[in-house]
C-alpha positions as CSV (number, residue, x, y, z in Angstrom):
1,M,-0.1,-0.1,0.0
2,N,1.1,3.5,-0.8
3,T,0.2,6.6,1.2
4,K,-0.4,10.3,-0.2
5,I,-1.3,13.5,1.2
6,I,-4.7,15.4,-0.2
7,I,-5.4,19.1,0.7
8,G,-9.0,20.2,0.4
9,S,-12.3,19.4,1.9
10,Y,-13.7,16.0,3.2
11,E,-15.3,15.3,0.1
12,L,-11.9,14.7,-1.7
13,V,-11.2,11.8,0.7
14,E,-14.7,10.0,0.8
15,G,-13.6,7.2,-1.5
16,Y,-10.6,6.1,0.8
17,A,-11.1,3.2,3.5
18,E,-8.2,4.5,5.5
19,K,-7.5,8.4,6.2
20,M,-6.2,10.4,8.7
21,L,-6.6,14.3,9.4
22,L,-3.2,15.8,9.5
23,K,-4.1,19.5,9.7
24,N,-7.4,21.3,10.4
25,S,-7.2,24.6,8.6
26,V,-9.2,27.1,6.3
27,R,-8.9,30.2,4.4
28,C,-11.5,32.9,4.7
29,K,-12.3,34.1,1.3
30,L,-13.4,37.5,2.6
31,C,-10.1,38.7,4.7
32,G,-7.6,35.9,3.1
33,H,-6.8,34.9,6.8
34,V,-5.6,31.3,7.0
35,I,-6.6,29.7,10.4
36,E,-5.7,26.5,12.0
37,S,-7.2,24.7,15.1
38,K,-4.4,22.6,16.6
39,H,-6.0,20.8,19.7
40,N,-9.6,19.8,20.6
41,Y,-10.6,23.1,22.5
42,D,-8.3,25.6,20.0
43,F,-11.5,27.7,18.8
44,V,-9.9,30.2,16.2
45,S,-11.5,32.9,14.0
46,C,-10.1,34.9,11.2
47,F,-9.6,38.6,11.2
48,C,-12.9,39.7,10.2
49,G,-14.9,37.2,12.4
50,F,-17.0,35.5,9.7
51,V,-15.1,32.2,9.5
52,S,-14.1,30.0,12.6
53,I,-12.8,26.6,13.1
54,D,-12.4,24.3,16.4
55,G,-11.9,20.7,17.5
56,G,-8.1,20.2,16.3
57,L,-7.5,16.8,14.8
58,I,-10.0,15.1,17.1
59,S,-13.4,16.7,16.2
60,P,-13.0,19.3,13.7
61,R,-15.8,21.7,12.6
62,C,-16.1,24.7,10.7
63,M,-18.5,27.6,11.1
64,G,-19.2,30.4,8.5
65,D,-21.0,30.4,5.0
66,E,-19.8,27.8,2.7
67,E,-19.2,30.3,0.0
68,D,-16.8,32.2,2.5
69,I,-14.6,29.2,3.3
70,E,-11.7,27.6,1.2
71,Y,-10.9,24.0,2.8
72,L,-7.1,23.4,3.6
73,Y,-7.6,20.1,5.6
74,E,-4.6,17.8,5.0
75,F,-5.4,14.3,5.0
76,L,-2.9,11.2,4.8
77,V,-4.7,8.5,2.8
78,K,-3.7,4.9,2.0
79,T,-4.0,3.8,-1.7
80,V,-3.9,0.3,-2.8
């Protein structure tokens, strides 16, 4: 088996049986600020306050309007 890193949203890794989140980060399209949540209780907002993330690598969640968010999650996936 090989592994590779995929950067993007959860939809990009739906077909993989084994996946692990390496980085919980997003970019706000309104102010351009890249934010990252590094641990479970690390609530972070962008400069303008319209996009926030939380949960680190354990239980990631993102708040804000979908059209204002660019997902920069990093996943390690196993390929066959």
